[in-house]
N, C-alpha and C positions, 0 to 999 in steps of 0.2 A: 770212922773211915773218912779220908780226905776227900775234898770236892773233886769231881771229875770233869775236866774240860773236854768238849767234843764239838763237832759240827752237827747241825740239825737243819733239815729243810723246813723253812717257815716262810709262808707267803711267796713260794715260788723260787726262793734262793736259799743257798747255804748260809747259815748264821752260826756265829760262835755262841755257845751256851755252856753253862756250868751246872752239872747235876749236884744238888745239895741234899745230903741225907736228913731225914727227919729224926730228930733226937727225942722229941716229947709229943705226945698227943693229948689233947684236952677236949672236953665237951663233945665227944662223938655223939651225934644225935641222928635219929631216924626221922624222916618226914613221913607223915601218914596222910594219905589222900583217899577220899571217898569219891568214886567214879560215877559217871552218869548211868551206868548199867547196874548200880548197886553194890559193885565190888568195892572192897577196901584193900588197899596196898600200902606197904611200907617201903621206903626207898632210902638208901645211904650210898654215898660214893666214898670208896676207900682209896686214898691216894696211894699210887704205885711208884711215883717219882715226882720230885719237885725240880724244875728246871729254871734257872735264872738266865735271862737273856743278856749276854755280856754287852756293856756299852749302851743299853737302852733304859731309859728312866721315865717315870711318870712326871707330870708337870711340877709336882712338889719335891722332885729329886730322888724319890725312893726307886729302888730297882724294880724291874718288871719280872714277875715269875709266872710260869705255867705250871699247872698242877695236872698231871696225868693220873687218871683214876679208873677204877674198876667198879662199875655200878652193881649194886645188889638190890634186887627187888623181891619182896616176899608178899604173897597174896595172904591177907589176914582172914578174909571171908569173901564169899561170892554167892549171890542168889542161887537157889536150887535149880532154876530153869537155865542157868548158865553152865551148870556142871555137866560133864560127860556122863551119859547113862552107862551103868556097868552091866 
């Protein structure tokens, strides 16, 4: 699918951006966290869109991208005292 140019509100003003399709995914990894309350959760952020900010570049000359994502959190375990009584 071709790139899609549009305007997007960024930092309080309309900015020209280009939505760029993802054509390949590699190394999708979940992060696992043990919390202070004893629970263990896994987290991954699934990209829903990648946006290139037109005319904006990092100091090394590479374009600036924003990744819009949908987080997914899974509870792996939690202490019995944290669970709802049935």
